[in-house]
N, C-alpha and C positions, 0 to 999 in steps of 0.2 A: 504493501500499499504506499503511496506517495502523497506528498502535500501538494496538492494542485495549486496553492497559492504560492509556491515557490518557483513554479513555471512561468518564464516569460512570455511564452505562446498563451499562457492562460490570461495573463495579465493584459496582453495586447487585444485579446478577443474581449474581454471585459470591457476596455475602454472603447473599443469599436462599437459594443452593444450600446454603452451610454449614448454615444455620437449619434447612433442610429435612431435611438428614442428621441433624442433632442431635435433632428431634422424632420423626423415623422410628424412630431407636433403641429407643424405647420403646413402638413398635407391637406387637401380639401376634405371637410367633413364626410362627404360620400365615399371616401376611400376607408374610413375608420375601421371596417369589416373586411375591406380588399386588402389592397398593397400595403397600408400600414400595419396591419395586422400580420400580413405574410412577413413582410420584412423584420419585425421586431422578432416575430418567432424563431425565425430563421438566424437571425444575429444571436440572441439568445441561447440558441441550441450550440453555439460554437463552444462557448465556455462551459455551459453545462454537460456537455458530453465529455469536455477534457476533464471536468471535474468529477464525474460519473465513473470515468477510466480509472483515474488515478485511485479512486476507491474500491475498485474491485481487485479481486486476487489473480495475479497470472498476467503473464505479459501478452497471451492471446487476447484476453478480454480488454485489456488496456488498447493494443492495436486496433480492435473493432471498434471501440468508441472514439479513438483517434479518427479512424476513418470516415465515421459518419460526422465528426466535427468538420471534415475537410468537405464532405458532400455539403453540409449547410453552408460552409463558406463559398463553395461555387453557387449555390442557390441565392445568397446574398449579393454575389457578384452580378448575377443577371438582373435580379429585382432593383439593383442601382442603375443598370443600363435603362431598364423599362421607367425608372422615376425620374431621370435624365430626360429620357425622349419625350415624356409627359410634360415637361418642364415643371416639376415639381421640386427639383433641386438645381442649383446652380452648375454650371461647367466645373468649377474650380472646386465645389465640394463633392462633385462626383469624383474628381481625380483624386483629392485628399482620402476619400473612404475607398476607392477602388485599391489605391496603393496600400493602404491598411490591410484591406482583404489578402491582397497578393501576398505581403509579406507573411500574413499568418499562415497561407497555404503552403508558403514555403517552408516555414519554421515546421509546420506539421508533418510535411515529407521527411524533412531531416529527422524529425523525432522518431516518427515510423520507421525509418531506415536503420535507426541504432536499436531499435527493438527487436527486430527480424534478425 
C-alpha cells in the first residue's frame, strides 16, 4: 500500500481537477447535466483512481487503476477540445489545461512502466 498524497502525479491531477471545477462554473447553465458534469467527473476520476490504486494490494491492481486514470485523462483531453470548440473556454485556458493533461498522461505512462 502506498501513500497517494506523496505521488507528484496525484498532486498534479488534483490541481487539474480544481482548475476544471473553476472553469466549468462559467459554462452555460444548460450544460450543468451535460459537459459540465462529464468534465468534472472525468477529471476527478484521474486522482480518484490513483488514490484507489495506491490503497489496493498488489502491483497488478495498482497498474489497473493507473490505466483507468490514464483513460480518464484522455476523456478530459477530448472534453476540453469540445469545450474550446463550443467557445466555453478561451484558447489560452484550453492550452494550459491540455498541457496539464498531457503531462499527467506522460507521468502515468512512466509510472506504469516502472510497475511492470
